[in-house]
TIKOL-873117 format. One record per residue (C-alpha): residue number from 1; residue in three letters; chain; x, y, z. Coordinates in Angstrom, 1 decimal. Layout:
  pos  code  unit       u       v       w
  NUM   ALA     A       X       Y       Z
...
//
This chain:
  pos  code  unit       u       v       w
    1   MET     A    94.8    81.5   -97.0
    2   HIS     A    95.4    85.1   -96.2
    3   ARG     A    98.5    87.2   -94.9
    4   HIS     A    97.7    89.9   -92.4
    5   PRO     A    99.7    93.2   -91.9
    6   ALA     A   101.6    93.9   -88.7
    7   ALA     A    99.6    94.2   -85.6
    8   SER     A   100.0    94.7   -81.9
    9   PRO     A   101.4    92.1   -79.6
   10   ARG     A    98.2    91.7   -77.8
   11   ARG     A    96.8    90.1   -81.1
   12   ILE     A    99.1    87.2   -81.1
   13   LEU     A    97.3    84.1   -80.9
   14   VAL     A   100.2    81.4   -81.2
   15   VAL     A   103.6    80.6   -79.8
   16   LEU     A   101.6    78.1   -77.9
   17   PHE     A   104.3    75.6   -77.6
   18   VAL     A   105.7    77.4   -74.8
   19   LEU     A   102.7    76.5   -72.7
   20   ALA     A   104.2    73.2   -72.8
   21   CYS     A   107.2    74.5   -70.6
   22   ALA     A   104.8    75.1   -67.7
   23   PRO     A   105.7    71.7   -65.7
   24   ASP     A   104.5    71.3   -62.2
   25   GLY     A   106.7    71.2   -59.0
   26   PHE     A   110.4    70.8   -59.4
   27   ALA     A   110.3    71.0   -63.2
   28   GLN     A   108.5    74.5   -63.2
   29   THR     A   110.9    75.8   -60.6
   30   ALA     A   113.8    74.9   -62.6
   31   LEU     A   112.3    76.5   -65.8
   32   ASP     A   111.4    79.6   -63.8
   33   ARG     A   115.1    80.1   -62.7
   34   LEU     A   116.4    79.5   -66.1
   35   GLY     A   114.0    82.1   -67.6
   36   ALA     A   114.7    84.5   -64.9
   37   ILE     A   118.3    84.6   -65.8
   38   VAL     A   118.1    85.1   -69.6
   39   LYS     A   119.1    88.6   -70.6
   40   ASP     A   120.1    88.2   -74.3
   41   GLY     A   119.9    84.9   -76.3
   42   HIS     A   118.4    82.6   -79.1
   43   LEU     A   115.9    79.8   -78.9
   44   SER     A   114.9    77.1   -81.0
   45   VAL     A   112.0    74.8   -80.0
   46   GLU     A   109.5    72.2   -81.3
   47   ALA     A   106.5    70.6   -79.6
   48   ASP     A   104.2    67.7   -80.2
   49   LEU     A   100.5    68.4   -79.8
   50   GLN     A    97.6    65.8   -79.2
   51   PRO     A    94.0    66.0   -80.0
   52   GLY     A    91.9    67.9   -77.4
   53   ARG     A    90.1    71.2   -76.6
   54   VAL     A    90.9    73.9   -74.1
   55   PRO     A    89.4    77.2   -73.4
   56   ALA     A    91.3    80.3   -74.4
   57   ILE     A    89.3    83.6   -73.8
   58   PRO     A    85.4    83.7   -73.4
   59   THR     A    83.5    82.4   -76.2
   60   TYR     A    86.8    81.1   -78.0
   61   ALA     A    88.6    77.7   -77.3
   62   LEU     A    91.9    76.3   -78.6
   63   GLU     A    91.4    73.0   -80.5
   64   VAL     A    94.0    70.4   -81.8
   65   GLU     A    93.1    68.1   -84.7
   66   GLY     A    95.6    65.5   -85.8
   67   SER     A    99.1    65.4   -84.2
   68   PRO     A   100.5    68.6   -85.2
   69   LEU     A   104.3    69.7   -85.0
   70   THR     A   104.9    73.3   -84.0
   71   HIS     A   108.2    75.0   -84.5
   72   VAL     A   109.4    78.4   -82.8
   73   VAL     A   112.7    80.4   -83.2
   74   ALA     A   113.0    83.4   -81.2
   75   ASP     A   115.8    86.1   -80.1
   76   ALA     A   115.9    87.9   -76.9
   77   GLN     A   117.3    91.3   -75.7
   78   SER     A   117.2    92.5   -72.1
   79   GLY     A   114.9    89.7   -70.9
   80   ARG     A   112.1    90.1   -73.7
   81   VAL     A   111.4    88.6   -76.9
   82   THR     A   112.5    90.8   -79.8
   83   LYS     A   111.9    88.6   -82.8
   84   LEU     A   109.9    85.5   -83.2
   85   ARG     A   108.8    82.9   -86.0
   86   PHE     A   106.1    80.3   -85.2
   87   ALA     A   104.9    77.6   -87.6
   88   VAL     A   102.5    74.6   -87.4
   89   GLU     A   102.4    71.6   -89.7
   90   LYS     A   101.3    68.0   -90.0
   91   GLY     A    97.9    68.8   -88.2
   92   ARG     A    95.8    71.8   -87.1
   93   LEU     A    95.9    74.2   -84.3
   94   ILE     A    92.4    75.6   -84.5
   95   VAL     A    90.7    78.9   -82.7
   96   ARG     A    87.1    78.1   -82.6
   97   GLY     A    84.4    80.7   -81.6
   98   LYS     A    81.0    79.7   -80.4
   99   GLY     A    77.9    80.6   -82.4
  100   LEU     A    78.5    82.9   -85.3
  101   ARG     A    82.3    83.6   -84.2
  102   PRO     A    85.0    82.6   -86.7
  103   LYS     A    86.7    79.1   -86.8
  104   VAL     A    90.3    79.5   -88.2
  105   SER     A    93.5    77.3   -88.3
  106   ILE     A    96.8    79.0   -87.6
  107   GLU     A    99.8    78.3   -89.9
  108   SER     A   102.4    80.8   -89.1
  109   LEU     A   103.4    84.0   -87.4
  110   ASP     A   106.2    86.5   -87.5
  111   PHE     A   106.8    89.0   -84.7
  112   GLU     A   109.1    91.9   -84.1
  113   SER     A   108.9    94.0   -80.7
  114   SER     A   109.3    97.1   -82.7
  115   GLN     A   106.6    96.6   -85.1
  116   GLY     A   104.4    93.9   -83.6
  117   ILE     A   102.9    91.1   -85.9
  118   THR     A   104.8    91.5   -89.3
  119   GLY     A   103.3    88.3   -90.7
  120   LEU     A   100.3    86.2   -90.1
  121   ARG     A    99.1    83.1   -91.9
  122   PHE     A    95.8    81.4   -91.1
  123   ARG     A    93.2    79.7   -92.8
  124   GLY     A    89.3    79.7   -92.2
  125   LEU     A    87.5    76.3   -91.8
  126   GLY     A    84.1    75.0   -92.9
  127   ILE     A    81.7    77.6   -93.6
  128   TRP     A    84.2    80.4   -92.3
  129   ARG     A    86.8    79.7   -95.1
  130   PRO     A    85.3    81.8   -97.7
  131   ILE     A    84.3    84.5   -95.0
  132   VAL     A    87.7    84.9   -93.5
  133   ALA     A    89.3    85.0   -96.9
  134   ILE     A    87.4    88.1   -97.5
  135   PHE     A    86.7    89.6   -94.1
  136   GLY     A    90.0    88.9   -92.1
  137   GLY     A    89.2    91.5   -89.5
  138   ILE     A    86.4    89.1   -88.1
  139   ALA     A    89.3    86.6   -86.9
  140   ARG     A    91.5    89.5   -85.8
  141   SER     A    88.9    91.0   -83.5
  142   ALA     A    89.3    87.9   -81.3
  143   VAL     A    93.2    88.1   -81.2
  144   ARG     A    92.8    91.7   -79.7
  145   LYS     A    91.3    90.3   -76.6
  146   LEU     A    94.5    88.1   -75.7
  147   GLU     A    97.5    89.5   -73.8
  148   LEU     A   101.0    89.0   -75.2
  149   LYS     A   104.0    88.7   -72.7
  150   THR     A   107.2    88.7   -74.0
  151   ASP     A   109.4    88.4   -70.9
  152   ILE     A   111.4    85.1   -71.1
  153   PRO     A   110.0    83.6   -67.7
  154   SER     A   106.5    84.0   -69.0
  155   VAL     A   107.6    82.5   -72.2
  156   LEU     A   109.1    79.5   -70.6
  157   LYS     A   106.0    79.2   -68.1
  158   GLY     A   103.5    79.3   -70.9
  159   GLU     A   102.1    82.8   -69.7
  160   ILE     A   102.8    84.3   -73.3
  161   LEU     A    99.3    84.3   -74.5
  162   GLY     A    95.9    84.3   -72.6
  163   GLY     A    93.0    86.4   -72.1
  164   LYS     A    92.7    89.5   -69.8
  165   LYS     A    92.6    88.3   -66.1
  166   PRO     A    89.1    89.2   -64.3
  167   PRO     A    89.7    91.4   -61.1
  168   GLU     A    90.0    89.3   -57.9
  169   ALA     A    86.9    89.3   -55.8
  170   ALA     A    87.1    91.1   -52.5
  171   PRO     A    87.6    88.8   -49.2
  172   THR     A    84.3    88.0   -47.3
  173   SER     A    84.0    86.9   -43.7
  174   GLU     A    82.1    84.0   -44.9
  175   ALA     A    83.5    80.5   -44.6
  176   SER     A    85.7    79.3   -47.2
  177   PRO     A    83.8    78.5   -50.1
  178   THR     A    84.5    75.0   -52.0
  179   PRO     A    87.4    75.4   -54.4
  180   ALA     A    86.4    75.8   -58.2
  181   PRO     A    87.4    73.1   -60.3
  182   ALA     A    90.8    73.5   -62.0
  183   GLN     A    90.4    74.9   -65.5
  184   ARG     A    91.9    72.8   -68.4
  185   SER     A    95.1    74.5   -69.9
  186   PHE     A    96.7    74.4   -73.3
  187   LEU     A    99.4    72.0   -71.3
  188   ASP     A    96.3    69.4   -71.7
  189   VAL     A    97.1    69.2   -75.5
  190   VAL     A   100.8    69.1   -75.3
  191   SER     A   102.4    65.7   -75.6
  192   GLU     A   106.1    66.7   -75.5
  193   VAL     A   108.4    69.8   -75.8
  194   ARG     A   111.9    69.7   -77.2
  195   ILE     A   114.4    72.5   -76.9
  196   LEU     A   116.6    72.2   -79.9
  197   GLU     A   118.7    75.1   -79.1
  198   MET     A   119.1    77.9   -76.5
  199   THR     A   122.2    80.1   -76.0
  200   LEU     A   122.1    83.0   -73.6
  201   THR     A   124.1    85.5   -71.7
  202   ALA     A   122.7    86.1   -68.2
  203   PHE     A   121.3    89.0   -66.2
  204   GLU     A   123.6    90.4   -63.4
  205   GLY     A   122.7    89.2   -59.9
  206   ARG     A   120.5    86.1   -60.9
  207   THR     A   120.6    82.7   -59.1
  208   LEU     A   121.6    79.4   -60.9
  209   ASP     A   121.3    76.2   -59.0
  210   PHE     A   122.9    72.7   -59.9
  211   GLN     A   121.8    70.9   -56.7
  212   PRO     A   123.0    69.0   -54.9
  213   PHE     A   126.6    70.4   -55.9
  214   LEU     A   126.5    74.0   -56.6
  215   GLU     A   124.3    77.2   -56.3
  216   PHE     A   125.5    80.8   -57.2
  217   GLN     A   124.8    84.1   -58.4
  218   THR     A   125.8    85.7   -61.9
  219   PRO     A   128.1    88.8   -61.2
  220   ALA     A   126.3    91.9   -60.0
  221   ARG     A   128.4    94.0   -62.6
  222   SER     A   129.2    92.7   -66.3
  223   GLY     A   132.2    93.3   -68.1
  224   ASP     A   134.8    91.4   -70.1
  225   GLY     A   134.8    88.0   -69.1
  226   GLU     A   132.3    88.7   -66.2
  227   THR     A   129.0    87.4   -67.7
  228   VAL     A   127.7    83.9   -67.4
  229   ARG     A   127.2    82.2   -70.9
  230   LEU     A   124.8    79.1   -70.9
  231   THR     A   123.9    77.1   -73.7
  232   ILE     A   121.2    74.2   -73.8
  233   ASP     A   122.2    71.7   -76.4
  234   LYS     A   118.9    69.5   -75.8
  235   GLY     A   115.9    69.5   -73.7
  236   VAL     A   112.8    67.5   -73.3
  237   PHE     A   109.6    68.2   -71.4
  238   ARG     A   106.7    65.9   -70.9
  239   PRO     A   103.5    67.1   -69.1
  240   GLY     A   102.1    65.1   -66.4
  241   ARG     A    99.1    62.9   -66.9
  242   ASP     A    96.7    61.1   -64.7
  243   GLY     A    98.3    62.3   -61.6
  244   ALA     A   101.8    61.4   -62.5
  245   PRO     A   104.4    64.2   -62.3
  246   SER     A   105.8    66.3   -65.2
  247   ARG     A   109.2    65.1   -66.6
  248   LEU     A   112.0    67.3   -67.6
  249   ASP     A   115.4    66.5   -69.1
  250   VAL     A   117.9    69.2   -70.2
  251   SER     A   121.6    69.3   -71.0
  252   GLY     A   124.0    72.1   -71.8
  253   LYS     A   127.1    74.2   -71.4
  254   LEU     A   128.2    76.9   -68.8
  255   ASP     A   131.0    79.3   -68.7
  256   GLY     A   131.7    82.3   -66.6
  257   THR     A   132.4    84.2   -63.4
  258   ILE     A   130.2    83.4   -60.4
  259   GLU     A   129.9    85.0   -57.0
  260   ASN     A   127.9    84.7   -53.8
  261   GLY     A   127.5    80.8   -54.0
  262   THR     A   127.6    77.6   -52.0
  263   MET     A   129.1    74.3   -52.7
  264   GLN     A   128.1    71.2   -51.2
  265   PHE     A   131.0    68.7   -50.7
  266   GLY     A   130.2    65.2   -49.1
  267   LYS     A   128.4    66.3   -45.9
  268   ASP     A   130.0    69.8   -45.6
  269   ARG     A   128.7    73.0   -47.2
  270   SER     A   131.0    76.0   -47.9
  271   THR     A   130.5    79.4   -49.1
  272   ILE     A   131.9    80.9   -52.2
  273   SER     A   132.8    84.6   -52.6
  274   ARG     A   133.9    84.4   -56.1
  275   GLY     A   134.9    82.0   -58.7
  276   ARG     A   135.1    81.0   -62.3
  277   ILE     A   133.6    78.0   -64.3
  278   SER     A   135.2    77.2   -67.6
  279   GLY     A   134.1    74.4   -69.8
  280   GLY     A   131.0    73.7   -67.6
  281   THR     A   128.6    70.9   -68.6
  282   PHE     A   125.3    69.8   -66.8
  283   GLN     A   122.3    67.6   -67.2
  284   ALA     A   119.2    68.1   -65.3
  285   GLY     A   116.1    66.1   -64.9
  286   THR     A   113.2    65.1   -62.8
  287   ASP     A   113.0    61.4   -61.4
  288   GLY     A   109.8    59.4   -61.0
  289   GLU     A   108.4    61.4   -58.2
  290   GLY     A   109.1    64.7   -60.2
  291   LYS     A   112.1    65.7   -57.8
  292   LEU     A   114.7    67.8   -59.7
  293   THR     A   118.3    66.2   -59.8
  294   SER     A   121.4    67.3   -61.7
  295   SER     A   124.9    66.1   -62.6
  296   PHE     A   127.6    68.8   -63.4
  297   GLY     A   131.0    68.7   -64.9
  298   ALA     A   133.7    71.5   -65.9
  299   SER     A   137.2    71.5   -67.5
  300   GLN     A   138.1    73.9   -64.8
  301   LEU     A   136.8    75.2   -61.6
  302   ALA     A   138.4    78.0   -59.5
  303   PHE     A   136.5    79.2   -56.2
  304   GLU     A   137.6    81.5   -53.5
  305   MET     A   135.8    80.4   -50.3
  306   SER     A   134.7    82.6   -47.4
  307   SER     A   133.4    80.5   -44.7
  308   GLY     A   131.8    76.9   -44.1
  309   HIS     A   133.2    73.8   -43.7
  310   PHE     A   135.3    71.5   -46.1
  311   GLU     A   136.3    67.9   -45.4
  312   VAL     A   139.0    66.3   -47.7
  313   PRO     A   138.2    62.5   -48.0
  314   GLY     A   140.1    60.7   -45.2
  315   GLY     A   138.9    62.8   -42.5
  316   LEU     A   140.7    66.3   -42.8
  317   ARG     A   138.4    69.0   -42.0
  318   VAL     A   138.7    72.5   -42.0
  319   ASP     A   136.3    75.4   -40.7
  320   LEU     A   136.8    77.8   -43.5
  321   ASP     A   138.2    81.5   -43.2
  322   SER     A   138.1    84.0   -46.0
  323   GLY     A   140.8    83.5   -48.7
  324   SER     A   140.5    79.8   -48.8
  325   ARG     A   141.1    78.6   -52.3
  326   PHE     A   139.7    75.6   -54.1
  327   ALA     A   140.6    74.8   -57.9
  328   VAL     A   139.6    71.5   -59.7
  329   ALA     A   140.6    70.2   -63.2
  330   ASP     A   138.2    67.7   -65.0
  331   ALA     A   135.4    68.0   -62.2
  332   ARG     A   132.6    65.5   -62.3
  333   VAL     A   129.6    65.5   -59.5
  334   SER     A   127.0    63.0   -59.9
  335   PRO     A   123.1    63.6   -58.9
  336   THR     A   124.0    61.9   -55.8
  337   GLY     A   126.7    64.3   -55.0
  338   SER     A   129.6    62.0   -55.6
  339   PHE     A   132.5    64.1   -56.7
  340   SER     A   135.6    63.4   -58.8
  341   GLY     A   138.4    65.6   -60.2
  342   VAL     A   142.0    66.8   -59.7
  343   VAL     A   142.4    69.2   -57.0
  344   ASP     A   144.6    72.0   -56.1
  345   MET     A   143.7    73.7   -53.0
  346   GLU     A   144.9    76.1   -50.2
  347   LEU     A   142.4    76.0   -47.2
  348   THR     A   142.7    78.0   -44.0
  349   GLY     A   140.7    78.0   -40.9
  350   LYS     A   140.6    79.0   -37.2
  351   THR     A   139.8    75.6   -36.3
  352   GLY     A   139.9    72.1   -37.9
  353   GLU     A   140.3    68.3   -37.2
  354   LEU     A   141.9    65.1   -38.2
  355   ALA     A   139.2    62.6   -37.5
  356   ARG     A   139.4    58.9   -38.7
  357   GLN     A   138.3    55.5   -37.1
  358   GLY     A   136.9    57.2   -34.0
  359   ALA     A   140.1    59.1   -33.3
  360   LYS     A   140.2    62.8   -33.5
  361   LEU     A   142.9    65.5   -33.2
  362   SER     A   141.6    69.2   -32.9
  363   THR     A   143.5    72.0   -34.5
  364   ASN     A   143.7    75.6   -34.3
  365   ASN     A   145.0    78.1   -37.2
  366   MET     A   144.9    75.2   -39.8
  367   THR     A   146.2    75.4   -43.3
  368   LEU     A   145.7    72.6   -45.8
  369   ARG     A   147.5    72.6   -48.9
  370   SER     A   147.5    70.1   -51.8
  371   HIS     A   148.7    70.1   -55.4
  372   GLY     A   147.2    67.4   -57.7
  373   LEU     A   145.2    65.5   -55.2
  374   ARG     A   143.0    63.0   -57.4
  375   ILE     A   139.6    62.5   -55.9
  376   GLU     A   137.4    59.7   -57.5
  377   ASP     A   133.8    59.2   -56.2
  378   ASN     A   134.6    61.1   -53.0
  379   ARG     A   137.8    58.9   -52.2
  380   ALA     A   141.2    60.7   -52.6
  381   SER     A   144.7    59.9   -53.6
  382   GLY     A   147.8    62.1   -53.5
  383   PRO     A   149.7    64.4   -51.2
  384   VAL     A   148.4    66.7   -48.6
  385   GLU     A   150.4    69.1   -46.5
  386   LEU     A   148.8    70.2   -43.1
  387   SER     A   150.2    72.8   -40.6
  388   PHE     A   148.4    74.0   -37.4
  389   ASP     A   148.7    74.9   -33.8
  390   TYR     A   148.2    72.1   -31.3
  391   ARG     A   147.7    71.5   -27.5
  392   LEU     A   148.5    68.3   -25.5
  393   LEU     A   147.8    67.7   -22.0
  394   TYR     A   149.9    64.8   -20.6
  395   PRO     A   150.0    63.7   -17.0
  396   PHE     A   153.5    63.6   -15.8
  397   VAL     A   154.0    61.1   -12.9
  398   VAL     A   156.8    61.0   -10.5
  399   LYS     A   157.2    58.1    -7.9
  400   TYR     A   159.6    58.6    -5.2
  401   PRO     A   161.1    55.2    -3.9
  402   ILE     A   160.2    56.3    -0.5
  403   LYS     A   156.9    55.2     1.0
  404   GLU     A   156.4    58.4     3.0
  405   ILE     A   156.1    60.2    -0.4
  406   ALA     A   152.9    59.6    -2.2
  407   GLU     A   152.8    59.5    -6.1
  408   LYS     A   152.7    62.8    -7.6
  409   ARG     A   151.3    64.2   -11.0
  410   VAL     A   150.8    67.2   -13.0
  411   PRO     A   149.3    67.8   -16.6
  412   LEU     A   152.2    68.7   -18.6
  413   GLU     A   151.0    71.1   -21.5
  414   PHE     A   152.7    70.7   -24.8
  415   TYR     A   151.5    73.4   -27.5
  416   GLY     A   152.9    74.9   -30.6
  417   PRO     A   153.2    74.3   -34.4
  418   PHE     A   152.3    70.9   -35.8
  419   THR     A   153.3    70.0   -39.5
  420   THR     A   152.8    66.9   -41.5
  421   THR     A   153.0    65.6   -44.9
  422   LEU     A   150.4    63.0   -45.9
  423   GLU     A   150.0    60.6   -48.7
  424   LEU     A   146.3    59.6   -49.2
  425   GLU     A   145.6    56.2   -50.9
  426   ASP     A   141.8    55.7   -52.0
  427   ALA     A   141.0    57.4   -48.6
  428   GLY     A   137.3    57.9   -47.8
  429   ALA     A   135.3    58.3   -44.6
  430   ASP     A   136.2    54.6   -43.6
  431   SER     A   138.3    53.4   -46.5
  432   GLY     A   141.9    53.6   -47.8
  433   GLU     A   144.9    54.8   -46.1
  434   VAL     A   146.4    58.1   -44.7
  435   ARG     A   149.9    57.8   -44.2
  436   GLY     A   152.8    60.4   -43.6
  437   ASP     A   155.5    62.1   -41.3
  438   TYR     A   154.6    64.5   -38.9
  439   ARG     A   156.8    67.0   -36.6
  440   PHE     A   155.8    69.2   -34.0
  441   LYS     A   157.6    71.7   -31.5
  442   ALA     A   156.9    72.7   -27.9
  443   PRO     A   158.3    75.6   -25.8
  444   TRP     A   159.9    74.1   -22.8
  445   PRO     A   159.6    76.9   -20.1
  446   PRO     A   155.9    76.3   -19.3
  447   ILE     A   156.6    72.4   -19.2
  448   GLU     A   159.4    73.2   -16.8
  449   LYS     A   157.3    75.2   -14.6
  450   ALA     A   154.7    72.5   -14.2
  451   ALA     A   157.3    69.9   -14.0
  452   LEU     A   159.0    71.7   -11.1
  453   GLU     A   155.7    71.6    -9.1
  454   VAL     A   155.7    67.7    -9.1
  455   LEU     A   159.4    67.3    -8.5
  456   SER     A   159.3    69.0    -5.1
  457   ALA     A   159.1    67.0    -2.1
  458   LYS     A   159.0    67.2     1.8
  459   TRP     A   159.0    64.3     4.1
  460   ARG     A   160.0    63.0     7.4
  461   GLN     A   162.0    59.6     7.6
  462   ASP     A   164.1    57.6    10.0
  463   VAL     A   167.7    57.0     8.6
  464   ALA     A   170.7    57.0    10.7
  465   VAL     A   168.9    59.1    13.0
  466   LYS     A   165.1    59.2    13.8
  467   ASN     A   162.9    62.0    12.4
  468   VAL     A   165.1    63.6    10.2
  469   ASP     A   163.1    66.4     7.8
  470   PHE     A   164.0    66.1     4.0
  471   THR     A   163.2    68.8     1.4
  472   ILE     A   163.6    69.0    -2.2
  473   VAL     A   163.3    72.2    -4.1
  474   PRO     A   163.8    71.6    -8.0
  475   LYS     A   165.6    74.6    -9.9
  476   VAL     A   166.2    73.5   -13.3
  477   PHE     A   164.5    70.7   -15.5
  478   ARG     A   165.1    71.2   -19.0
  479   PRO     A   166.9    69.9   -22.2
  480   CYS     A   170.5    70.6   -22.5
  481   GLY     A   171.1    69.6   -26.1
  482   ILE     A   169.8    67.2   -28.8
  483   SER     A   169.2    64.4   -26.6
  484   CYS     A   169.9    65.3   -22.9
  485   PHE     A   168.0    66.7   -20.0
  486   SER     A   169.8    68.7   -17.2
  487   LEU     A   168.7    68.3   -13.6
  488   ALA     A   169.4    70.9   -10.6
  489   PHE     A   167.9    70.8    -7.2
  490   GLU     A   168.4    71.9    -3.7
  491   PHE     A   168.2    69.3    -1.1
  492   THR     A   168.1    69.8     2.6
  493   ALA     A   168.3    67.0     5.6
  494   GLU     A   167.6    68.7     9.2
  495   LYS     A   167.1    67.2    12.6
  496   ARG     A   165.2    69.4    15.0
  497   GLN     A   164.6    69.3    18.7
  498   GLY     A   161.7    72.0    19.3
  499   LYS     A   163.1    75.1    17.7
  500   LYS     A   166.7    74.1    17.9
  501   SER     A   168.4    72.6    14.9
  502   LEU     A   170.6    69.6    16.0
  503   PHE     A   172.0    69.2    12.5
  504   SER     A   171.5    70.4     8.8
  505   GLN     A   173.0    69.2     5.6
  506   PHE     A   172.4    71.2     2.4
  507   CYS     A   173.1    69.6    -1.0
  508   ALA     A   172.9    71.3    -4.5
  509   PRO     A   172.8    68.1    -6.9
  510   LEU     A   173.4    68.4   -10.4
  511   GLY     A   172.4    65.8   -12.9
  512   LYS     A   172.0    64.9   -16.6
  513   ALA     A   169.8    62.3   -17.9
  514   GLU     A   169.6    60.8   -21.6
  515   LEU     A   166.3    61.2   -23.8
  516   TYR     A   165.2    57.7   -24.9
  517   VAL     A   162.8    57.0   -27.6
  518   ASP     A   160.5    53.8   -26.8
  519   LYS     A   159.1    53.5   -30.2
  520   GLU     A   156.9    50.4   -29.1
  521   ALA     A   155.3    52.5   -26.4
  522   ARG     A   155.4    55.8   -28.5
  523   ALA     A   156.9    57.8   -25.7
  524   PHE     A   160.1    59.3   -24.6
  525   ILE     A   161.6    59.0   -21.3
  526   LEU     A   164.6    59.9   -19.1
  527   ARG     A   167.4    57.3   -18.6
  528   ASP     A   170.8    56.9   -17.4
  529   VAL     A   170.6    59.7   -14.6
  530   ARG     A   173.8    60.9   -13.3
  531   ILE     A   174.0    62.8   -10.1
  532   GLU     A   176.8    65.2    -8.6
  533   THR     A   175.6    65.9    -5.0
  534   HIS     A   177.9    69.0    -4.1
  535   CYS     A   176.9    68.8    -0.7
  536   LYS     A   177.9    71.3     2.2
  537   GLY     A   177.7    70.0     6.0
  538   VAL     A   179.3    67.3     8.2
  539   VAL     A   177.0    64.4     7.9
  540   GLY     A   178.5    62.1     5.6
  541   TRP     A   175.7    59.6     5.0
  542   VAL     A   173.3    62.3     3.6
  543   ALA     A   175.6    62.5     0.5
  544   ASN     A   175.5    58.6     0.2
  545   LEU     A   171.7    58.9     0.2
  546   ILE     A   170.9    61.8    -2.2
  547   ALA     A   172.6    60.3    -5.4
  548   PRO     A   170.9    57.0    -5.8
  549   LEU     A   167.6    58.5    -4.4
  550   LEU     A   167.3    61.0    -7.1
  551   ALA     A   168.6    58.7    -9.9
  552   LYS     A   166.1    56.2    -9.0
  553   THR     A   163.3    58.8    -8.8
  554   TYR     A   164.0    60.3   -12.3
  555   SER     A   165.1    57.3   -14.2
  556   ASP     A   162.5    56.0   -16.6
  557   ALA     A   160.3    58.9   -16.0
  558   VAL     A   157.9    59.1   -19.0
  559   LEU     A   158.0    62.7   -20.1
  560   PHE     A   155.7    62.4   -23.2
  561   LYS     A   153.3    59.5   -24.7
  562   ILE     A   151.3    59.6   -27.7
  563   PRO     A   147.6    58.8   -26.8
  564   PRO     A   146.8    55.4   -27.7
  565   GLU     A   143.8    56.6   -30.0
  566   LEU     A   146.0    58.4   -32.3
  567   PRO     A   148.1    56.7   -35.0
  568   LEU     A   151.3    58.6   -34.2
  569   SER     A   154.7    57.0   -33.7
  570   VAL     A   157.4    58.6   -31.9
  571   ASP     A   160.7    58.1   -33.8
  572   THR     A   162.8    61.2   -32.8
  573   VAL     A   163.0    63.6   -29.9
  574   ARG     A   165.3    66.7   -30.2
  575   GLY     A   165.7    69.3   -27.5
  576   GLY     A   167.0    72.9   -27.5
  577   VAL     A   167.6    75.4   -24.6
  578   GLU     A   164.0    76.6   -25.1
  579   TRP     A   162.1    74.0   -27.0
  580   ILE     A   161.7    70.3   -27.6
  581   GLU     A   160.7    68.6   -30.9
  582   ILE     A   159.0    65.4   -31.6
  583   GLY     A   158.7    63.6   -34.9
  584   GLY     A   157.5    60.3   -36.4
  585   ARG     A   154.9    58.7   -38.5
  586   ILE     A   151.0    58.8   -39.1
  587   ASP     A   149.4    55.6   -40.4
  588   TRP     A   145.6    55.7   -40.4
  589   LYS     A   144.7    52.2   -42.1
  590   ALA     A   141.1    51.7   -43.0
  591   GLY     A   139.2    49.2   -40.9
  592   GLU     A   141.4    49.7   -37.7
  593   SER     A   139.5    50.7   -34.6
  594   ALA     A   140.8    53.1   -32.2
  595   ALA     A   142.5    52.1   -29.1
  596   PRO     A   140.6    52.8   -25.8
  597   ALA     A   140.8    56.5   -24.8
  598   ALA     A   143.9    57.2   -22.5
  599   ALA     A   144.3    60.0   -20.0
  600   ALA     A   146.4    62.0   -22.6
  601   ARG     A   144.3    63.9   -25.2
  602   LEU     A   145.1    66.4   -27.9
  603   GLU     A   142.7    69.2   -28.1
  604   THR     A   142.3    72.8   -29.4
  605   LYS     A   144.8    75.0   -28.0
  606   ARG     A   143.1    77.9   -26.0
//
């Protein structure tokens, strides 16, 4: 047994356990990303080796006898190993040379970046035992040919130790040669690697991936509270054998500030501009096919969202704008993406929708707020407040009780602010219940303008005199209080012969009608129309005709009706001089299909 003085890092021959961290496929990708983020940290690992031989450098091979257990403890700063201790027990890790080259068994090694190898223990084997004891430089000459890499990704991928790579051959115009058979690597003698401890702070601007839920970057600038701290409490890697994929299982903790991330929630994905993870925990591993999966949890998550889509379980969806906020206590996300936690959020977006059971209410300038919404496996229970701008086109129909006048209709446009407070109960995509109160207002002037078009009429009719021309010109049609409408018209009856007027009767009827809420039909209509004729002229029978005609025309006229596919009741209607307000209940029960589509439709305001 012989102890050697400090040497160059290129002389290192051990720390071979890390070759076990070179998994294929998803496992390798996960460890590559983990290694790339390590700025400063501490690492403790052990590995089980199995009998076998693999090439090292020309004329030398690495050979395992028995079932050795290797131990490595290392410290890193600025992404490179600064101090390392390696030891082998319960078996032999042998460097075997061909011919008259030495054969030695490695027992331990100490390395510091500022000094190189500060301690090296090895034992000569067979006839080399007395020779190495006397001439240790013979063994060290082989070590000088090996290259030591002390960046963390190389350590985790097993590239820390190896011979100098030969130069690549220049490309030729010949057909592609037959690929050379894959060389055996040290991974072939590793049965299992166990990460016992790993604590680190991350480099700035590096990516961490906890799919299917979360992916983010570490902050571009570090400062107090700005770094990401990650601890691996336990990790196991088993290299693939006989065509089977490598297996990786790792668990740990995570804390710190994040930025430039994405979050998958249900079927929607949103962008995170900045956020904080407190008390984070994770488990990651590969399945039977070698595909990486992970679960994630945190005592607190707080994200500022900048874009994307977010759907609250129950069918409340927002196309996110910058400034949206999403915070969760006791967050848990399963490998399949099932989410649980207590949510506080304020989401804003230029557009959004309420969609459930085939019915859809599209919105503009949407704001969704909730405090204490409990989500369990993507089903939500608790309060949600919504406010948005809406637009409703409803076909207003007028039927005159005169056969000479055809039915007339015009789409009345209702638009304005819509607010609702909802209570979700175990609400998922097609489960649970969504209930609450709603209220929306509409400015009246544009509705009046459209209604006046359909209220105007011209016709010719035989009454007491043949071929009398009648004209109705509506002037006013608007709310006059909480539950009434006012009506004002100009009415003319005239008999002409050629260009000559035989008689003319002018009336300026004034009327009022009561607003009536039909809850079963989910509509409000005009009832109890009262007309004052205010006629000027000499033909008395015209006055007797006007009042009942108009009363019959406008009584029971449906001004508004909820589309049958939307679960909104109409419980109250209030009118003002320039507006009308409608209120009622929302009741979306799971399992109830939407009614057939109607002519009325709620859609995005343009």
